[in-house]
N, C-alpha and C positions, 0 to 999 in steps of 0.2 A: 744436559742441554744438547739440543740438536747441533751437530757440527757445522751445518751450513749457515747458521746465524752467528754473527760476531757482535761482541759488546762494542757499543759506541757511547759517547757522551750524549745525553738528550739534546744538547744544544746543536748537535750535528744532524738532527732530523731535517731533511730537505723538503718534506711534504708540506703542502698547504694544510695547516692544521684545521682550518674551518672545513675544508673539503673532506679531509680524512675522517672526521667524526660525523659530519652531517650527511655527506653524500656517499662516501665509500663504505661507511659503517665499520663496525668491529665487533669483537666478542669480549664481554667481561666474564671472567671465570674466577671462581673461588672454590676453595677446598684443596684436597691433596689428590694424588694420582689414584688412590683407592676409592675416594668419595668426593666428587666435585659436581658442579653444575655450571652451565654457561648460558648466556643469552646475548642476543644482538643488542648493540647500543648505537644510538645515533645522536645522543645528547651528551655533552661533556665539554671539558675545556682543559687547557694545559697552561702552565706558567710557573711563576716564582712566588713563593709565599714563605714567610718565616725563614728566609735565607736558604730555602730548599727548592729543588725542582719537584713540582707536584702536578698531579692531574686531579680533576674533579669528576667523579663518576656518580651517576644517578640510577637508583634501583627502586622500583615501586614495591611496597611491602606485599603486594599480591603475587609477586613473581617467586617461583621456586628458588631462583638464584639468590633472592634476598636472604633466605635461611642460611645459605652457605657463606654469603658475604658477612652476615652478622657474626657467625661463628669463627671465621678465619681472621688471622691478623694480616694476611696478604691477599691481593687479588692481581690478576693480570688483565691487560688490554691487548688483544691480538688483532692485527690488521692484515688484510689479504689483498691479493691481486683480484681484479674484476672476474677472473675465471672461477673464483670461489663464491660468487654471488648467490648461487643456488644453495650452497651450504649455509650461508648467512641467513637466507630466507627460512630455511628449515629451523635453524636455531632461534629465530625470532617469532615463529608461529607455532611451534610445538613446545610442550612442557616436558622437562625432564622427570616430572612426577609420573607421567603417563607412558613414556617411551624412552628408548635409548637414542635420543636425537643426535648425539655425537656420532654414533655408528651409522645412523641413517644418512647423516650429512657427509659421511666418508672422511671425517676429521681424525687425525692421529694425535692423541694427547701425549704431551711430553712433560716430565717433571723438571722444574728449574733447580738450580743449585740451592735455593732456599725451600724447596718442596712445594711451591705453587705449581699450577698447571697452565700451559699454553699449548698451541697446536703447531705441529711440524710444518704445515702448509703456510703458516704466517710469514709475512715479509717484514713485519715490524712488531715487536713485543715490548710492552712496558710492564715491568714487574714492580708492584707498588706495595708499600706497607701503610696500612690505615693509620692516620695520625689525627683525624678529626671526623666527626659525623654530625649531621644536623638534619632534622626533619623539616621539609618545606611546609610552611604554614600559610594558608590562604589569607590570613589576617595581615601578613607581611607583604603581600603583593601590592606594590605601589601602583602598578597598572592592573586593574581588576580584570581586564580582558584575558589575562594569563589563565584565570580560573577555568576558562572554556577548554583548556588542554586536559582537564580532569573531570570528565563527565561522571566518573564513578567515585570521585572524591578520594582517590587512592594516590595521595600526594607522595612524591618521591622522598627517599632518604638520600641525602648528599653525603658522599664519602670523599674526603680529601686524602689522597695517597701520595706519600713521598716516593718518588721514583728511585728504586734500588738498582735496577738494571734496565738498560735499554738494549735490545737485540735487534739487529738489522740483517736481512738476507740480501 
């Protein structure tokens, strides 16, 4: 782990969690240091479920990161200072299938103590173990206007991850 990040209890996060995910964005990363992919996320949530600190992450099956998230037991959510916005844009618009977007973005991957990957530039990292998954189904949308978010009908898979580590810089 990067020496500049310290473990904290997730309840010590001082960020506005709505702003953190929706406005600041982050990266979801799955795989190991030898083979991983990452993508920008701006939808998700955090909380308590089944007496565990959890996060809900959403990945469309059309994204390259989906393959890695499916295969891995762990994933990370990395959040950055505004100065890294350009890197987040690269990771949200380029595919790891076609390029080394991590290198292009200037990000430095780091292996966690559990073998998952986050980035040295991150100011906050949540390392999570998948404990539940569910495919979103349009038949379950009680508000049918939500379907407009899916013009390609590529409905997200929701992952609930138990937070194993919370690192803050």
